[in-house]
C-alpha positions as CSV (number, residue, x, y, z in Angstrom):
1,M,81.6,-71.1,-6.3
2,G,79.7,-69.4,-9.1
3,A,76.1,-68.4,-9.9
4,I,72.9,-70.2,-10.6
5,F,69.8,-69.4,-12.5
6,C,66.6,-68.4,-10.8
7,T,63.3,-66.9,-12.0
8,G,64.9,-65.1,-14.8
9,E,67.7,-63.7,-12.8
10,T,71.1,-64.9,-11.9
11,V,71.6,-65.5,-8.2
12,V,75.2,-64.5,-7.5
13,E,77.3,-65.1,-4.5
14,R,78.0,-62.0,-2.5
15,G,74.5,-60.8,-3.4
16,F,71.6,-60.0,-1.1
17,Y,68.1,-61.4,-1.6
18,T,64.7,-61.8,-0.1
19,I,63.2,-65.2,0.3
20,K,59.6,-66.2,-0.7
21,D,57.2,-66.6,2.2
22,Q,56.4,-70.0,0.8
23,F,59.8,-71.3,2.1
24,F,58.7,-70.5,5.6
25,V,55.4,-72.3,5.0
26,D,57.1,-75.3,3.6
27,F,59.7,-75.4,6.4
28,P,57.9,-74.0,9.5
29,D,60.9,-74.2,11.8
30,P,60.2,-71.7,14.7
31,Y,63.9,-70.8,14.9
32,L,64.3,-69.6,11.3
33,K,64.6,-65.8,11.2
34,G,61.2,-64.3,10.4
35,N,60.7,-63.3,6.8
36,K,58.5,-60.2,7.5
37,G,56.3,-60.8,4.5
38,E,59.1,-61.2,2.0
39,H,60.5,-57.9,3.2
40,R,63.3,-59.1,5.4
41,P,66.3,-58.1,3.4
42,H,69.9,-59.1,3.5
43,Y,70.3,-62.7,2.8
44,F,73.7,-63.5,1.4
45,A,73.8,-66.2,-1.2
46,L,76.4,-69.0,-0.7
47,T,76.4,-72.0,-3.0
48,D,77.3,-75.3,-1.5
49,P,79.5,-77.0,-4.1
50,K,78.7,-80.5,-2.8
51,T,74.9,-80.2,-3.2
52,G,74.2,-77.2,-5.4
53,L,71.9,-75.7,-2.7
54,L,72.1,-72.1,-1.7
55,W,72.8,-71.4,1.9
56,M,71.4,-68.1,3.0
57,I,72.8,-66.1,5.8
58,P,70.3,-63.8,7.6
59,M,71.5,-60.3,8.3
60,S,70.8,-58.0,11.3
61,S,71.4,-54.3,11.7
62,Q,71.8,-54.8,15.5
63,A,75.6,-54.6,15.3
64,E,76.1,-53.4,18.9
65,K,74.1,-56.3,20.3
66,Y,76.2,-58.8,18.4
67,Q,79.5,-57.0,19.0
68,G,78.9,-57.8,22.7
69,I,78.6,-61.5,21.9
70,I,81.7,-61.5,19.7
71,D,83.7,-59.6,22.4
72,K,82.6,-62.1,25.0
73,R,83.6,-65.1,22.9
74,E,86.9,-63.6,21.9
75,S,87.7,-62.6,25.5
76,K,87.5,-66.3,26.4
77,G,89.9,-67.1,23.6
78,Q,87.1,-68.7,21.5
79,P,86.9,-68.0,17.7
80,C,83.7,-66.4,16.5
81,D,82.9,-67.9,13.1
82,I,79.2,-67.7,13.9
83,L,78.9,-63.9,13.5
84,H,80.6,-61.3,11.3
85,I,80.1,-57.6,11.4
86,C,81.1,-55.3,8.6
87,K,80.0,-52.0,7.0
88,L,78.2,-52.5,3.7
89,D,78.1,-50.2,0.7
90,N,75.1,-48.5,2.1
91,G,77.3,-47.2,4.9
92,V,75.5,-49.3,7.6
93,E,77.2,-51.9,9.8
94,N,75.4,-55.2,9.5
95,V,75.9,-58.5,11.1
96,F,76.1,-61.8,9.2
97,L,74.3,-64.3,11.4
98,L,76.2,-67.3,10.2
99,Q,74.9,-69.5,13.0
100,D,71.4,-69.1,11.6
101,M,72.3,-69.9,7.9
102,F,69.9,-72.2,6.1
103,P,69.6,-74.0,2.8
104,I,67.2,-73.2,0.0
105,N,66.9,-73.9,-3.7
106,E,66.6,-71.2,-6.3
107,D,62.8,-71.6,-6.4
108,Y,62.6,-69.9,-3.0
109,V,64.4,-66.8,-4.0
110,S,61.9,-63.9,-4.2
111,S,64.1,-61.1,-5.5
112,E,67.3,-59.2,-5.3
113,Y,67.5,-56.9,-2.3
114,T,67.9,-53.4,-3.9
115,I,68.7,-49.9,-2.7
116,A,67.7,-47.1,-5.0
117,G,67.2,-49.8,-7.7
118,N,70.7,-51.3,-7.4
119,H,71.2,-54.9,-6.3
120,M,73.0,-54.9,-3.0
121,T,76.2,-57.0,-3.0
122,L,79.1,-57.4,-0.8
123,T,81.7,-55.6,-2.9
124,S,84.7,-55.8,-0.5
125,D,86.8,-58.7,-1.6
126,G,88.4,-58.8,1.9
127,E,85.1,-58.9,3.7
128,A,83.6,-61.4,1.2
129,E,86.6,-63.7,1.8
130,I,86.1,-63.6,5.6
131,V,82.4,-64.3,5.3
132,L,82.9,-67.1,2.9
133,R,85.6,-68.7,5.0
134,K,83.5,-68.5,8.1
135,A,80.4,-69.8,6.3
136,K,82.4,-72.8,5.1
137,R,83.5,-73.5,8.6
138,V,80.0,-73.1,10.0
139,L,78.6,-75.4,7.2
140,N,81.2,-78.0,8.0
141,M,80.3,-77.8,11.7
142,L,76.6,-78.1,11.0
143,H,77.2,-81.2,8.9
144,R,79.2,-82.6,11.9
145,G,76.1,-82.0,14.1
146,I,77.5,-79.1,16.1
147,V,74.8,-77.0,17.7
148,F,75.6,-73.3,18.2
149,T,72.5,-72.1,20.1
150,P,69.5,-73.7,21.7
151,T,67.4,-71.9,19.1
152,Q,69.2,-73.2,16.1
153,P,66.9,-74.2,13.2
154,K,67.0,-77.8,12.0
155,V,68.8,-76.9,8.8
156,L,70.1,-80.4,8.1
157,D,66.4,-81.6,8.0
158,I,65.7,-78.8,5.5
159,E,68.7,-79.7,3.5
160,K,67.7,-83.4,3.4
161,T,64.1,-82.5,2.3
162,L,65.4,-80.2,-0.5
163,L,67.8,-82.8,-1.8
164,A,65.1,-85.4,-1.8
165,K,62.8,-83.1,-3.8
166,A,65.6,-82.5,-6.3
167,K,65.8,-86.2,-7.2
């Protein structure tokens, strides 16, 4: 999938970033995860090869809460592509909130998310493969109009607007 250029830095897949508050001003969807003044960390960059847009997956440190949701779905025999929990290099379990992923273009990337001056990335090839596989499935389902939660952001409207601006 590759990397793209943004504000003097290369945005790489498997990297974590913060998003500019301007994105949330330009796209005031009440169901987008709050940005916390450009301090909400842990967005995982995924490039859509069809459009060139970045799809950002919000992160949560509430692993126990989301483990319950995963367990409930799996106990019913349902797959759980909408969430993924793994331990990151900082030693903390985090949840990829795939059901809340949203598109942006490189202009809305604020900065790399860093810990002790080091850009946080998903270094585990196995975990990255799982997240990317799930993200592709979720993206395909979103494009087919599937709604995962009643509070799902209108990401296809955002995508349409971004693509129209790019022309």
